[in-house]
C-alpha positions in Angstrom: 96.9 78.2 85.1 99.0 76.2 87.8 101.2 79.1 89.5 101.2 82.4 90.1 104.1 82.9 87.9 101.8 81.7 84.7 99.1 84.1 85.6 101.6 87.3 85.4 102.7 85.9 82.0 99.0 85.2 81.2 98.1 88.6 82.0 100.8 89.9 80.2 99.9 88.2 76.9 96.1 88.8 77.1 95.8 92.1 79.0 99.0 93.7 78.2 97.8 97.3 78.1 95.4 96.8 80.9 96.2 99.0 84.0 97.6 96.0 86.8 98.7 98.3 89.6 98.5 101.8 90.8 100.3 103.4 93.5 100.6 107.3 94.2 101.7 108.6 90.8 102.7 105.2 89.6 100.7 103.0 87.0 101.9 100.0 85.6 100.1 97.5 83.2 100.2 94.0 83.4 103.0 94.1 80.5 104.9 96.5 82.6 104.5 94.8 85.9 105.7 91.4 84.4 108.6 92.9 82.7 109.8 94.3 86.1 108.9 90.8 87.9 111.4 89.2 85.4 114.0 92.0 85.8 114.0 91.8 89.4 113.9 88.0 90.0 116.7 88.0 86.9 118.7 90.3 89.0 118.4 88.0 92.0 119.0 85.0 90.0 122.4 86.7 89.0 123.1 87.6 92.4 123.1 83.8 93.6 119.4 83.1 94.6 118.0 79.8 93.4 114.3 78.2 93.7 112.7 78.4 96.7 115.5 80.5 98.4 113.8 83.2 100.6 113.6 86.9 100.1 112.4 89.0 103.0 110.8 92.1 102.6 110.3 94.6 105.5 108.3 97.6 104.2 104.7 99.6 104.1 102.5 99.2 101.3 104.4 100.6 98.0 104.4 99.3 94.6 108.0 97.8 95.2 106.1 95.3 97.5 103.8 94.0 95.0 106.8 94.1 92.6 108.9 91.8 94.6 105.6 89.7 95.2 105.4 89.2 91.4 109.2 88.4 90.9 109.3 85.7 93.5 106.2 84.4 92.0 107.8 84.1 88.7 110.8 82.8 89.6 110.2 80.2 92.6 111.8 82.2 95.4 109.8 82.4 98.6 108.6 85.8 99.5 109.1 86.1 103.5 107.1 89.2 104.9 107.8 90.8 108.1 105.5 92.9 109.8 107.0 96.6 110.2 105.3 97.0 113.5 107.4 94.5 115.2 109.9 95.4 117.8 113.7 94.6 116.3 114.1 91.7 118.2 110.8 89.8 116.6 112.0 91.4 113.6 114.9 89.5 114.1 113.8 86.2 115.2 111.6 86.2 111.9 114.6 87.1 109.7 116.7 84.5 111.2 113.8 81.7 110.9 113.3 82.4 107.3 117.0 82.0 106.8 116.6 84.7 104.2 119.2 85.3 101.2 118.3 88.8 100.5 115.9 91.4 102.6 114.4 94.2 100.8 113.7 97.2 103.0 112.1 100.7 102.9 114.7 103.2 104.0 112.7 104.3 107.0 113.8 100.8 108.4 117.6 101.3 107.6 118.7 102.1 111.5 116.6 99.0 112.6 118.1 96.7 109.7 121.7 98.1 110.6 121.5 97.1 114.0 120.6 93.6 112.9 122.8 93.0 110.4 125.6 91.4 112.5 123.3 89.0 113.6 122.2 87.7 109.9 124.8 85.7 108.3 122.2 84.2 105.9 121.5 87.5 104.3 123.7 88.0 101.6 121.9 90.8 100.0 120.4 94.0 101.3 117.9 96.3 98.8 116.7 99.3 99.8 113.4 100.8 98.6 114.5 104.6 98.6 117.7 106.2 99.1 120.0 103.3 100.0 122.7 103.5 102.8 126.7 102.5 101.6 125.8 98.8 102.9 122.9 98.1 100.5 121.9 98.6 96.9 118.7 100.5 95.9 116.0 98.6 94.7 115.7 100.3 91.3 119.9 99.8 90.7 118.8 96.1 91.5 115.9 96.5 88.9 117.8 98.3 86.2 120.3 95.4 86.1 117.8 92.7 85.6 117.5 91.0 82.3 114.6 91.9 80.4 114.2 87.9 79.9 114.1 87.0 83.4 115.7 84.4 85.0 116.4 81.1 83.6 114.1 79.3 86.6 110.3 79.4 86.7 107.8 78.6 89.7 106.7 75.0 89.8 103.3 74.1 91.2 104.4 72.6 94.2 106.8 75.1 95.2 106.2 77.1 98.3 104.9 80.9 97.2 104.8 82.8 100.4 106.1 82.5 104.3 103.9 84.3 105.8 104.2 84.6 110.1 101.2 84.4 112.1 100.1 87.1 114.6 101.9 85.1 117.4 98.9 85.4 119.5 99.9 82.3 121.7 103.7 82.9 121.6 106.4 82.9 118.7 104.9 83.8 115.4 104.5 80.8 113.2 105.6 80.9 109.3 102.8 79.6 106.8 103.8 78.1 103.8 101.3 77.5 101.0 102.2 76.4 97.6 101.5 77.8 94.2 98.9 75.4 93.8 97.4 76.4 96.8 97.5 80.1 96.2 96.0 79.7 92.6 93.1 77.7 93.9 92.6 80.3 96.5 93.2 83.2 93.9 90.2 81.3 91.8 88.1 80.6 94.8 88.4 84.2 95.9 87.2 85.7 92.7 84.5 83.4 92.4 82.8 84.2 95.5 83.8 87.9 95.6 82.4 88.3 92.1 85.5 90.0 90.5 85.9 90.3 86.8 88.7 92.0 84.2 86.9 95.4 85.3 87.0 95.2 89.0 89.3 97.8 90.6 90.2 96.7 94.1 91.6 99.4 96.5 93.9 97.7 98.9 94.8 99.7 102.3 95.4 96.8 104.8 99.1 95.7 105.0 101.0 93.8 102.6 102.6 91.5 104.7 99.5 89.7 105.9 97.4 87.4 103.7 94.5 90.1 103.4 97.2 92.1 101.5 97.6 89.6 98.5 94.7 87.7 98.7 92.4 90.0 97.3 95.3 91.5 94.8 95.8 88.0 93.5 92.0 87.3 93.3 91.9 90.3 90.8 94.8 89.7 89.0 93.5 86.1 88.3 90.5 88.0 86.2 93.1 90.4 84.8 91.7 93.6 86.8 93.3 96.4 88.6 94.8 96.9 92.0 95.0 100.3 93.7 97.6 100.6 96.6 97.2 103.0 99.4 100.2 103.3 102.0 97.5 102.4 104.7 94.2 103.2 105.6 93.1 106.5 105.9 89.3 107.2 105.7 89.2 110.6 103.3 92.1 109.3 101.1 90.0 106.3 100.9 86.9 107.8 99.8 88.8 110.2 97.6 90.4 107.3 95.9 87.0 105.5 95.6 85.5 108.6 93.6 88.5 109.5 91.7 89.4 105.8 90.2 86.2 104.4 90.5 86.9 101.6 92.9 84.4 98.5 92.8 85.8 96.6 95.8 87.7 97.2 98.9 88.0 95.3 102.3 86.9 96.7 105.5 86.8 95.5 109.5 84.4 97.2 111.7 86.6 100.2 112.9 87.6 100.8 109.6 84.1 101.2 108.3 82.9 103.2 111.7 85.7 105.7 110.6 84.8 106.1 107.0 81.3 106.5 108.2 82.2 109.1 110.4 83.9 111.5 108.0 82.0 114.7 108.2 81.4 115.5 104.6 80.9 111.5 103.8 77.8 112.8 101.5 80.2 114.8 99.1 82.4 111.9 98.1 80.8 109.9 94.8 81.0 106.3 96.1 78.6 104.7 93.5 81.2 102.5 91.7 81.4 100.5 94.8 80.0 97.1 94.1 81.3 94.8 97.0 82.9 95.5 100.7 84.1 92.5 102.0 84.1 92.7 106.0 86.2 90.1 108.0 88.1 89.8 111.5 85.0 90.1 113.4 81.2 90.6 112.6 80.3 94.1 112.3 77.5 95.2 114.7 74.2 95.0 112.9 73.2 98.7 113.6 76.8 99.9 112.0 75.9 97.6 109.1 72.8 99.1 108.7 74.3 102.3 108.5 77.0 101.4 106.0 74.1 100.1 103.7 72.3 103.2 104.0 75.4 105.1 102.8 76.9 102.8 100.6 74.4 100.3 99.5 73.6 96.8 99.8 77.2 96.0 99.3 78.9 94.3 102.3 79.6 90.6 102.4 81.5 88.4 104.8 84.3 86.3 104.4 86.2 84.2 107.1 89.6 83.0 106.4 93.1 82.9 107.8 96.9 82.6 106.8 96.8 79.0 106.7 93.1 78.6 104.8 89.9 79.8 103.1 86.9 79.3 105.0 83.6 80.6 104.4 81.6 83.5 103.1 78.4 85.3 103.4 77.3 87.2 100.1 76.0 90.3 100.0 72.2 89.3 98.9 72.0 87.6 102.3 73.5 90.6 104.6 70.1 92.2 105.5 70.3 93.9 108.7 66.3 95.1 108.2 65.3 91.5 107.0 63.6 88.8 109.0 64.6 87.7 112.2 66.2 84.9 110.9 67.9 87.1 108.6 69.5 89.3 111.2 70.3 86.4 113.4 72.6 85.5 110.3 74.4 88.7 110.4 76.3 87.2 113.3 77.4 84.5 111.4 80.7 84.1 108.9 78.3 82.4 106.3 78.7 78.7 104.6 81.6 77.1 103.6 83.3 78.6 100.3 83.2 76.2 97.3 85.9 73.4 97.4 86.1 73.7 101.4 85.2 70.8 103.4 84.0 71.8 106.8 83.4 70.0 110.2 82.8 70.8 113.9 84.5 68.5 116.3 85.0 68.1 119.8 88.1 67.4 121.7 88.5 63.7 120.1 88.0 64.8 116.8 84.5 63.4 116.6 81.8 65.4 114.6 79.2 67.3 116.5 75.5 67.7 115.9 74.1 70.9 114.5 73.9 73.7 117.1 76.8 72.2 119.5 80.0 74.3 119.8 83.4 72.5 118.9 86.6 73.1 117.2 86.2 74.3 113.4 88.1 72.0 111.1 88.6 72.8 107.1 89.7 70.8 104.3 90.5 72.1 100.9 93.1 72.3 98.3 94.1 76.1 99.6 95.3 75.1 102.9 98.8 75.5 104.1 101.4 72.6 103.7 102.8 73.2 107.2 104.7 75.6 109.5 108.1 76.5 108.4 111.1 74.9 110.7 108.3 73.9 113.3 107.2 70.0 112.7 105.2 69.8 115.9 103.1 72.9 115.3 102.6 71.3 111.9 101.8 67.9 113.4 99.1 69.8 115.7 97.8 71.6 113.0 97.0 69.1 110.4 95.2 65.8 110.9 94.3 63.3 108.5 94.3 66.2 105.7 92.2 68.6 107.8 93.4 71.7 109.2 92.6 72.3 112.9 91.6 76.0 113.1 91.4 76.8 116.6 88.3 78.6 116.1 85.4 77.4 118.5 81.8 77.5 116.6 78.8 75.6 115.6 76.9 75.0 112.5 72.9 75.7 112.3 70.0 73.7 110.6 71.1 75.7 107.2 74.6 75.2 107.3 75.7 78.5 108.7 78.7 79.0 110.8 78.8 80.8 114.0 82.4 81.6 115.5 82.1 81.9 119.4 85.8 82.1 120.4 89.2 80.9 119.9 90.1 77.7 121.6 92.7 78.9 123.7 90.7 82.0 124.5 87.7 80.4 126.1 87.0 81.4 129.8 86.7 78.6 132.3 84.8 80.0 135.4 83.9 77.7 138.2 83.7 74.8 135.8 81.5 76.6 133.3 83.0 77.2 129.7 82.4 80.6 128.6 82.8 81.9 125.3 83.8 85.6 125.0 81.8 86.3 121.8 78.5 85.8 124.0 79.2 88.6 126.1 80.8 90.8 123.7 77.2 90.6 121.4 75.2 91.2 124.6 77.7 94.1 125.6 77.9 95.9 122.0 74.2 95.9 122.0 74.0 98.8 124.8 73.5 102.1 122.6 76.5 103.6 124.6 78.9 101.0 123.6 81.1 101.2 120.2 83.6 98.2 120.7 84.3 95.7 123.2 86.5 92.9 123.9 86.1 90.2 126.7 88.8 88.3 128.6 89.3 85.7 131.4 91.0 87.1 134.5 92.4 85.0 137.5 90.0 84.6 140.0 90.7 83.0 143.7 87.4 81.4 143.6 86.5 80.6 140.2 89.7 79.9 138.8 88.9 82.8 136.3 86.1 85.2 135.8 85.1 87.5 133.0 86.3 90.7 132.4 85.1 93.3 129.6 87.1 96.0 128.0 84.8 98.8 126.6 85.0 101.6 124.3 82.4 104.0 124.7 80.4 106.0 122.0 81.7 109.6 121.6 79.9 111.6 124.0 77.9 108.8 125.6 78.2 107.6 129.4 77.9 104.4 131.1 78.8 102.8 134.1 80.5 99.6 135.2 77.2 98.6 137.0 74.7 99.8 134.3 76.7 97.4 131.8 76.7 94.5 133.9 73.0 94.8 134.7 72.2 95.3 131.1 73.8 92.0 130.2 71.9 90.2 132.8 68.9 90.3 130.6 70.6 89.2 127.5 72.8 86.3 129.0 73.1 84.0 131.9 74.1 85.3 135.1 77.8 83.2 135.2 78.6 84.7 131.7 78.2 88.5 132.6 81.2 90.6 133.5 82.4 90.6 136.9 84.4 93.8 135.9 84.7 96.4 133.2 87.5 98.8 132.2 86.9 101.6 129.9 89.4 102.5 127.2 89.9 104.7 124.3 90.3 102.4 121.5 91.1 98.5 121.8 94.7 97.2 120.5 94.5 95.4 117.1 96.5 93.2 115.1 97.2 94.2 111.6 94.3 91.8 110.6 92.1 94.1 112.3 91.1 91.5 115.2 91.7 92.5 118.5 94.9 91.6 120.4 93.7 89.7 123.7 97.1 88.9 124.6 98.1 92.6 124.9 94.7 93.3 126.7 95.7 90.2 129.3 99.1 91.7 129.6 97.4 95.0 131.0 94.2 94.0 132.6 95.0 90.5 134.0 
């Protein structure tokens, strides 16, 4: 299969009656999903959209979101996803940058969209999921008008499939474009390392607008399997669905796992169907991982990737929080490069560094981005001689495991010394009272920058600033230890589950 459209067509032919998508009370077989993809893309074509025109979508997780994905994949339109948590001005920036011809939006965002319409001359069609305002047409009305046979165009391997905007951690969000070929290779690779089959049942709870919201969905579709979609993450609902739908796979960041394990009646749920839980965004602390394995079994694996590219994985048989010292040490890694991924650790001049030396992670594969939309400067900065410069700082050990220590732009320079926030965070999280932590650099008159930690304490536990700073002195060099600590109830997070250090710097710098 060379395009995602061909994947849809193949599943409709070979797995026609097998469930493809389940959301709330709706169940769609692969044949039904393919028909709705054809109808919706055909209706868009009849409204004047042509290959590589953009279709923006502003919605929470729902069946229509994934039907929009499949319609664009079928016809060669580009789906431009919009983070529904953004402020109106930020949504406007993305919609103008994408220059979409159509906008699919949920009724709950109608007032926001209405307030922006006068500034969006490129958008010719407003399509509403739910009850449509007078200036829009309902999603189902468009679907019903679409021809069963679909549009007279199909996607090509080198067509862009998606336009996804990065979190904007260092400024304006950048639009990442990846081709159908790249996304097919990604789906194939993800299905391989995640050990998917036609019997895999994926529970999708993270936002559909992010690469994590479609990556595993495509991987299970690649094998003809099933995706169960939740509106968002809610721990009890997740446990109920795992039991009722015999879910075999889901994705969790550390905070999600903590929430699931904290459900009081956890032992009453049947979670025996789970075969694999991928963690990503940041390593799960070994004590939390050990607790997760005790309850859910040895089902946890680690994957490292980004909107721009696939990366590394640590399979479940290597996740051993009670293993040898070497095996426990590797839990802080993101594993080794996935098949088909070339990886280098380089210095500021692009020279390869020896094992154990920290540098920037560079990746090269057929899964990576083609570039950044309307941003040639960022594209030139990110892509060099076929390599994607990730901006992540890390090192590789003698066995090939990759350990990430910081984002390049988040590195703290204090008194001329490089300090990686990950080292400090790893030290602090070992304190029994600490459940979550993020470290940032803040201005300092003498040293330029100094280390500040923002800490979340475990419920019912207490620890002072002085106690935590002293605790770190036994684990890391004194110049790396926090000079100040702030205590909060929770850390601000991006849709990926990563901590938003941009917000923390605004609050605490």
